[in-house]
Structure formats: C-alpha cells, structure tokens
C-alpha positions in Angstrom: 36.6 173.8 74.8 35.0 172.8 78.4 36.5 171.8 81.6 35.5 168.6 82.8 34.7 167.5 86.8 36.1 164.1 87.3 35.9 161.3 90.2 37.7 163.1 92.9 34.9 165.5 92.9 33.5 165.3 96.5 29.9 167.2 95.5 30.6 170.3 97.9 28.4 172.4 95.8 31.5 175.1 95.6 31.5 175.2 91.9 27.7 175.2 90.9 26.6 178.7 91.7 29.4 180.1 91.0 29.4 179.0 86.9 28.5 182.2 85.1 26.9 179.7 82.2 24.9 177.5 84.4 26.8 174.5 82.9 27.5 172.3 86.1 24.9 170.3 87.6 24.2 167.7 90.0 25.0 164.2 89.1 25.7 160.9 90.5 28.6 160.0 91.7 29.6 163.8 91.1 28.6 166.9 89.6 29.3 167.3 85.7 29.7 169.8 83.2 27.5 170.2 80.1 30.0 171.1 77.5 27.7 172.6 75.2 27.1 175.2 77.7 30.7 175.6 79.2 32.8 178.3 78.0 36.0 178.0 80.6 34.5 181.5 81.6 36.8 182.5 78.4 36.0 186.5 78.2 34.5 187.0 81.5 37.1 185.9 83.9 40.8 185.4 83.5 40.5 181.7 84.8 37.2 179.2 85.2 35.4 179.9 88.2 35.1 176.5 88.9 38.4 175.5 89.6 39.0 178.9 91.1 36.9 177.7 93.8 37.1 174.2 94.1 38.7 172.9 97.4 40.0 170.0 95.5 43.0 169.3 93.9 43.0 167.7 90.3 38.7 167.4 90.5 38.6 169.9 87.4 40.6 169.3 84.2 40.6 171.4 81.1 39.8 170.4 77.5 43.2 168.3 77.6 42.7 166.5 80.6 45.2 168.6 82.8 44.4 169.4 86.2 43.4 173.3 86.7 44.3 172.8 90.4 47.2 170.4 90.1 48.8 167.9 93.0 50.3 170.8 95.7 48.7 173.6 94.3 46.2 174.1 97.0 48.2 172.6 99.6 51.7 174.3 98.3 53.3 170.6 99.5 56.2 170.3 96.9 54.9 167.5 94.3 57.8 165.6 95.0 57.1 165.4 98.6 53.4 164.1 97.8 55.0 161.7 95.5 57.2 160.3 98.2 54.4 160.0 100.4 52.2 157.8 98.4 
C-alpha cells in the first residue's frame, strides 16, 4: 500500500526531501505520491517519514484513507473541542 497526500497539503516541502524512496513529487495543486514507489517506509522506519515531518493534520492518509496525523494530533487540542469550534 502507499500513502496519499490530499488537498489539505500546503506544499511546504517538508516531506519531499525526506522520502527514502523518492515517491513524493511536486504537482498542482499539492504534492502527490507515486504509489508504485511508495513503501510507507516499511522495513526502513517505524512510521512513514512524510507523516512524521508533515506539519498539517490530515494531509497524509494511509491506504485505507485514515489520516496519519489526525485532527488534534499535532496541536494536542482534544477532538471534541475541535469539533465544537467548527
């Protein structure tokens, strides 16, 4: 499986140079992942390196579509509070 960068990506360039398989490439309107090259860093790192450096919550999802940095994970704001603010 491969990770996917979704539309909440802000093109900050943090993930692209960190990818050990060179699977991340610049596209419009945001970075994308070449699914044929992405290994999710399996066997190399405990977690996908792109998600470990990404400063945007929910910008990178796994093969099942689940955010690797879900809402509140980077800010430590409880999910209930985030949803109440929306």
